[in-house]
RODO-2510 file (C-alpha; in nm, 4 decimals, decimal comma):
residues 290
     n   res          X          Y          Z
     1     x    -2,0892    -0,3051    -1,4415
     2     x    -2,2041    -0,2128    -1,0913
     3     x    -2,0393     0,0622    -0,8879
     4     x    -1,9002    -0,2047    -0,6512
     5     x    -1,7385    -0,3922    -0,9398
     6     x    -1,5947    -0,0704    -1,0865
     7     x    -1,4405     0,0180    -0,7490
     8     x    -1,2999    -0,3336    -0,7145
     9     x    -1,1299    -0,3125    -1,0521
    10     x    -0,9568     0,0181    -0,9672
    11     x    -0,6715    -0,1652    -0,7949
    12     x    -0,3137    -0,0465    -0,7486
    13     x    -0,0858    -0,1527    -1,0371
    14     x     0,1968    -0,3754    -0,9146
    15     x     0,5558    -0,2650    -0,9875
    16     x     0,4174     0,0380    -1,1735
    17     x     0,7298     0,2553    -1,1614
    18     x     0,9465    -0,0401    -1,2576
    19     x     0,7237    -0,1104    -1,5602
    20     x     0,7464     0,2495    -1,6831
    21     x     1,1236     0,2549    -1,6372
    22     x     1,1733    -0,0941    -1,7795
    23     x     0,9753    -0,0230    -2,0970
    24     x     1,1670     0,3045    -2,1500
    25     x     0,8478     0,4873    -2,2504
    26     x     0,9033     0,7333    -2,5336
    27     x     0,6949     1,0207    -2,6670
    28     x     0,4577     0,9094    -2,9419
    29     x     0,5258     0,5441    -2,8666
    30     x     0,2652     0,2713    -2,9092
    31     x     0,2343     0,0133    -2,6324
    32     x     0,0333    -0,3046    -2,5866
    33     x    -0,1191    -0,3720    -2,2462
    34     x    -0,1973    -0,7406    -2,2896
    35     x    -0,3852    -0,7715    -1,9573
    36     x    -0,5311    -0,4248    -1,9054
    37     x    -0,7350    -0,5198    -1,5970
    38     x    -0,8478    -0,1977    -1,4294
    39     x    -0,6174     0,0101    -1,6495
    40     x    -0,3581     0,0920    -1,3830
    41     x    -0,0447     0,0108    -1,5827
    42     x    -0,1873     0,1721    -1,8968
    43     x    -0,2572     0,4947    -1,7071
    44     x     0,1042     0,5108    -1,5871
    45     x     0,2357     0,4452    -1,9395
    46     x     0,0090     0,7128    -2,0922
    47     x     0,1220     0,9667    -1,8310
    48     x     0,4927     0,8897    -1,8762
    49     x     0,5424     1,0740    -2,2073
    50     x     0,3445     1,2920    -2,4522
    51     x     0,1216     1,1407    -2,7230
    52     x     0,1653     0,7826    -2,6109
    53     x    -0,0858     0,5357    -2,7547
    54     x    -0,2109     0,2154    -2,5940
    55     x    -0,3715    -0,0939    -2,7376
    56     x    -0,5470    -0,2532    -2,4394
    57     x    -0,6727    -0,6107    -2,4401
    58     x    -0,8330    -0,8325    -2,1777
    59     x    -1,0410    -1,1490    -2,1895
    60     x    -1,2512    -1,0284    -1,8931
    61     x    -1,5387    -0,8040    -2,0031
    62     x    -1,5738    -0,6562    -1,6535
    63     x    -1,2065    -0,5586    -1,6607
    64     x    -1,2416    -0,3977    -2,0034
    65     x    -1,5409    -0,1942    -1,8882
    66     x    -1,3460    -0,0725    -1,5858
    67     x    -1,0422     0,0161    -1,7979
    68     x    -1,2570     0,2081    -2,0451
    69     x    -1,3899     0,4189    -1,7567
    70     x    -1,0445     0,4662    -1,6018
    71     x    -0,8794     0,5700    -1,9298
    72     x    -1,1698     0,7656    -2,0827
    73     x    -0,9834     1,0975    -2,0541
    74     x    -0,7253     0,9744    -2,3078
    75     x    -0,9871     0,9371    -2,5817
    76     x    -0,8754     0,7698    -2,9020
    77     x    -0,5182     0,7327    -2,7759
    78     x    -0,6449     0,4039    -2,6280
    79     x    -0,7962     0,1223    -2,8352
    80     x    -0,9713    -0,1642    -2,6535
    81     x    -1,0094    -0,5264    -2,7640
    82     x    -1,1840    -0,8187    -2,5926
    83     x    -0,9337    -1,0989    -2,6425
    84     x    -0,7085    -1,3499    -2,4714
    85     x    -0,3497    -1,2359    -2,5270
    86     x    -0,2544    -1,5761    -2,6693
    87     x    -0,4947    -1,5445    -2,9638
    88     x    -0,4778    -1,1686    -3,0192
    89     x    -0,3706    -1,0755    -3,3742
    90     x    -0,2327    -0,7207    -3,4095
    91     x    -0,2181    -0,7284    -3,7891
    92     x     0,0628    -0,5179    -3,9303
    93     x     0,0944    -0,3111    -3,6120
    94     x     0,4228    -0,3239    -3,4216
    95     x     0,4696    -0,1973    -3,0668
    96     x     0,7398    -0,0065    -2,8819
    97     x     0,6630    -0,2112    -2,5744
    98     x     0,4374    -0,4837    -2,4352
    99     x     0,3318    -0,5389    -2,0746
   100     x     0,1460    -0,8369    -1,9268
   101     x     0,0386    -0,8637    -1,5623
   102     x    -0,0336    -1,2345    -1,5234
   103     x    -0,2794    -1,4428    -1,3272
   104     x    -0,5920    -1,3386    -1,1436
   105     x    -0,6257    -0,9732    -1,0496
   106     x    -0,7051    -0,8343    -0,7061
   107     x    -1,0384    -0,7233    -0,8493
   108     x    -1,1304    -1,0721    -0,9644
   109     x    -1,0594    -1,2011    -0,6133
   110     x    -1,2656    -0,9220    -0,4588
   111     x    -1,5807    -0,9655    -0,6693
   112     x    -1,7300    -1,2575    -0,4786
   113     x    -1,9548    -1,4059    -0,7464
   114     x    -1,6594    -1,4689    -0,9796
   115     x    -1,5708    -1,7670    -0,7573
   116     x    -1,1938    -1,7119    -0,7434
   117     x    -1,1871    -1,6925    -0,3634
   118     x    -1,3378    -1,9003    -0,0837
   119     x    -1,3686    -1,6024     0,1516
   120     x    -1,7339    -1,5746     0,0447
   121     x    -1,9857    -1,8354    -0,0707
   122     x    -2,0009    -1,8100    -0,4488
   123     x    -2,0604    -2,0311    -0,7542
   124     x    -1,7626    -2,2428    -0,8608
   125     x    -1,6849    -2,0348    -1,1680
   126     x    -1,3233    -1,9012    -1,1909
   127     x    -1,3500    -1,8052    -1,5589
   128     x    -1,1477    -1,5016    -1,6630
   129     x    -1,3338    -1,5074    -1,9941
   130     x    -1,6964    -1,5407    -1,8906
   131     x    -1,7961    -1,6508    -2,2406
   132     x    -1,6002    -1,9782    -2,2277
   133     x    -1,7930    -2,2958    -2,1333
   134     x    -1,5489    -2,4619    -1,8897
   135     x    -1,5954    -2,3667    -1,5219
   136     x    -1,4469    -2,4855    -1,1947
   137     x    -1,7790    -2,6579    -1,1180
   138     x    -1,7432    -2,8724    -1,4309
   139     x    -1,3930    -2,9813    -1,3280
   140     x    -1,4729    -3,0450    -0,9610
   141     x    -1,7992    -3,2294    -1,0212
   142     x    -1,7196    -3,4299    -1,3358
   143     x    -1,3453    -3,4904    -1,3822
   144     x    -1,2188    -3,8257    -1,2533
   145     x    -1,0129    -3,8649    -0,9365
   146     x    -0,6812    -3,9247    -1,1125
   147     x    -0,7189    -3,6186    -1,3318
   148     x    -0,8125    -3,4024    -1,0323
   149     x    -0,5102    -3,5238    -0,8353
   150     x    -0,2845    -3,4505    -1,1328
   151     x    -0,3942    -3,0884    -1,1715
   152     x    -0,3764    -3,0277    -0,7939
   153     x    -0,0198    -3,1583    -0,7886
   154     x     0,0957    -3,0004    -1,1165
   155     x    -0,0731    -2,6605    -1,0984
   156     x    -0,1053    -2,6209    -0,7225
   157     x     0,2112    -2,8052    -0,6141
   158     x    -0,0168    -2,9705    -0,3563
   159     x     0,1583    -3,2676    -0,1910
   160     x    -0,1710    -3,4105    -0,0585
   161     x    -0,3293    -3,3986    -0,4032
   162     x    -0,4468    -3,7616    -0,4111
   163     x    -0,6027    -3,7455    -0,0679
   164     x    -0,7876    -3,4238    -0,1509
   165     x    -0,9052    -3,5561    -0,4884
   166     x    -1,0422    -3,8687    -0,3218
   167     x    -1,2449    -3,6628    -0,0707
   168     x    -1,3824    -3,4373    -0,3452
   169     x    -1,5025    -3,7331    -0,5510
   170     x    -1,6629    -3,8886    -0,2416
   171     x    -1,8445    -3,5684    -0,1405
   172     x    -1,9452    -3,4137    -0,4717
   173     x    -2,1417    -3,2484    -0,6203
   174     x    -2,0371    -2,9078    -0,4863
   175     x    -2,2257    -2,5868    -0,5572
   176     x    -2,0184    -2,3168    -0,3863
   177     x    -1,6599    -2,2170    -0,3137
   178     x    -1,7072    -2,2446     0,0619
   179     x    -1,8507    -2,5972     0,0398
   180     x    -1,5480    -2,7082    -0,1593
   181     x    -1,2996    -2,5313     0,0706
   182     x    -1,4552    -2,6958     0,3770
   183     x    -1,4376    -3,0418     0,2198
   184     x    -1,0713    -2,9869     0,1330
   185     x    -0,9943    -2,8675     0,4866
   186     x    -1,1444    -3,1799     0,6422
   187     x    -0,9623    -3,4121     0,4040
   188     x    -0,6185    -3,3206     0,5438
   189     x    -0,4564    -3,3815     0,8863
   190     x    -0,5350    -3,1235     1,1596
   191     x    -0,1752    -2,9950     1,1611
   192     x    -0,2041    -2,9160     0,7902
   193     x    -0,5592    -2,7873     0,8273
   194     x    -0,4562    -2,5138     1,0695
   195     x    -0,1266    -2,4213     0,9067
   196     x    -0,0064    -2,0851     0,7789
   197     x    -0,2245    -2,0969     0,4692
   198     x    -0,5678    -2,2499     0,4236
   199     x    -0,5387    -2,6038     0,2800
   200     x    -0,7723    -2,5092    -0,0060
   201     x    -0,5434    -2,2320    -0,1315
   202     x    -0,3272    -2,4469    -0,3595
   203     x    -0,6259    -2,6428    -0,4896
   204     x    -0,8078    -2,3210    -0,5812
   205     x    -0,4960    -2,1982    -0,7622
   206     x    -0,4803    -2,5257    -0,9528
   207     x    -0,8478    -2,5112    -1,0487
   208     x    -0,8144    -2,1530    -1,1685
   209     x    -0,5113    -2,2374    -1,3812
   210     x    -0,6903    -2,5401    -1,5303
   211     x    -1,0129    -2,3503    -1,6024
   212     x    -0,8282    -2,0729    -1,7855
   213     x    -0,5430    -2,2852    -1,9299
   214     x    -0,3143    -2,0176    -1,7904
   215     x     0,0206    -2,1887    -1,8404
   216     x    -0,0543    -2,3073    -2,1942
   217     x    -0,1724    -1,9645    -2,3106
   218     x     0,1251    -1,7970    -2,1390
   219     x     0,3710    -2,0127    -2,3325
   220     x     0,1863    -1,9435    -2,6561
   221     x     0,1832    -1,5684    -2,5886
   222     x     0,5538    -1,5524    -2,5017
   223     x     0,6489    -1,7329    -2,8236
   224     x     0,4319    -1,5038    -3,0387
   225     x     0,4549    -1,1613    -2,8730
   226     x     0,8197    -1,0862    -2,9662
   227     x     0,7069    -1,0781    -3,3310
   228     x     0,4814    -0,7833    -3,2404
   229     x     0,7707    -0,5650    -3,1206
   230     x     0,9554    -0,3017    -3,3204
   231     x     1,3360    -0,3363    -3,3239
   232     x     1,4508    -0,2188    -2,9813
   233     x     1,1019    -0,2666    -2,8354
   234     x     1,0691    -0,4218    -2,4933
   235     x     0,8418    -0,6798    -2,3317
   236     x     0,7780    -0,6741    -1,9555
   237     x     0,6036    -0,9626    -1,7767
   238     x     0,4865    -0,9690    -1,4136
   239     x     0,4287    -1,3154    -1,2670
   240     x     0,2978    -1,4148    -0,9249
   241     x     0,3946    -1,7768    -0,8662
   242     x     0,6835    -2,0067    -0,9491
   243     x     0,5043    -2,1941    -1,2287
   244     x     0,4477    -1,8721    -1,4226
   245     x     0,7902    -1,7273    -1,3481
   246     x     0,9660    -2,0438    -1,4620
   247     x     0,7880    -2,0272    -1,7991
   248     x     0,8609    -1,6546    -1,8389
   249     x     1,2272    -1,6968    -1,7481
   250     x     1,2977    -1,9871    -1,9835
   251     x     1,0786    -1,8808    -2,2769
   252     x     1,2230    -1,5280    -2,2931
   253     x     1,5747    -1,6721    -2,2878
   254     x     1,4925    -1,9167    -2,5671
   255     x     1,3617    -1,6534    -2,8097
   256     x     1,6445    -1,5780    -3,0562
   257     x     1,5127    -1,2287    -3,1345
   258     x     1,5183    -1,1235    -2,7684
   259     x     1,7903    -1,0286    -2,5247
   260     x     1,6947    -1,0561    -2,1586
   261     x     1,7598    -0,7363    -1,9624
   262     x     1,6872    -0,8791    -1,6169
   263     x     1,9340    -1,1457    -1,5067
   264     x     1,7293    -1,1735    -1,1894
   265     x     1,3643    -1,0716    -1,1592
   266     x     1,2773    -0,7260    -1,0303
   267     x     1,0912    -0,7525    -0,6995
   268     x     0,8639    -0,5043    -0,5207
   269     x     1,0237    -0,2827    -0,2591
   270     x     0,9363    -0,3131     0,1082
   271     x     0,7444     0,0137     0,0766
   272     x     0,5300    -0,1237    -0,2068
   273     x     0,4584    -0,4441    -0,0149
   274     x     0,3460    -0,2342     0,2828
   275     x     0,1129    -0,0306     0,0571
   276     x    -0,0125    -0,3302    -0,1412
   277     x     0,0288    -0,6683     0,0277
   278     x    -0,0732    -0,8537    -0,2892
   279     x     0,2448    -0,7339    -0,4595
   280     x     0,4524    -0,9505    -0,2250
   281     x     0,4986    -1,2432    -0,4655
   282     x     0,5364    -1,0364    -0,7846
   283     x     0,8360    -1,0847    -1,0141
   284     x     0,9103    -0,8692    -1,3178
   285     x     1,1224    -0,9855    -1,6100
   286     x     1,2079    -0,7679    -1,9123
   287     x     1,3524    -0,8487    -2,2545
   288     x     1,4323    -0,6373    -2,5611
   289     x     1,3884    -0,7094    -2,9307
   290     x     1,7248    -0,7089    -3,1083
***
């Protein structure tokens, strides 16, 4: 990992104090960070009580490398695994708490060649796990118009999904993020084109979710993860858009072994939003194993 990438991955953990308080960190406890990213939440958990242990997983090898550097001082109190949280198998291990910080990280947006953002020209990649074959380029350049419109509407909640899909099919192939964003912008009416958010924003969200199967793996994780908790253990999930939050809310409620501790999601304070603008849309929900 380059120095630039390492710096990018050292982002501020969202709702950090609320995670530590919500998980009720205890001395000697063992916690699973299911999306370790740059290691920010894990660092806070390790510092919250003596002799805490962390199992840290992430499907992004760049994120794991950054977390290993960030948490090196804790030695063998942290164990790292390259895995998607939906397919991770902890064996006989049970945890005192589990945290998952969903979606794409600030670091993944900031490293241009990952293709998550159209602020810079970059390959149409968007893979969180860089070993998987499916990329955004494959979807954009080869999926049919109907299928494209469906994912834009379903995963991006894009009301002009059919119009945008039609323009993409007419203009493809696309090589870079900026080429695609420009085509999307010129497929919508001028009023929409120059609105509050760039017209490609929802489409890029939809592509990212489709590439990484984010909603499917989230549902799978939420149905499995409670089995990894000790009695009284807690699970804390941070989501960043309504599609994720809806799944978290309903799936936690439906698990018979869990009791939901947050009737309404915990939101970042005004102070946190001022310090870290990307925390603005974050929602934290917590449940406890009976």
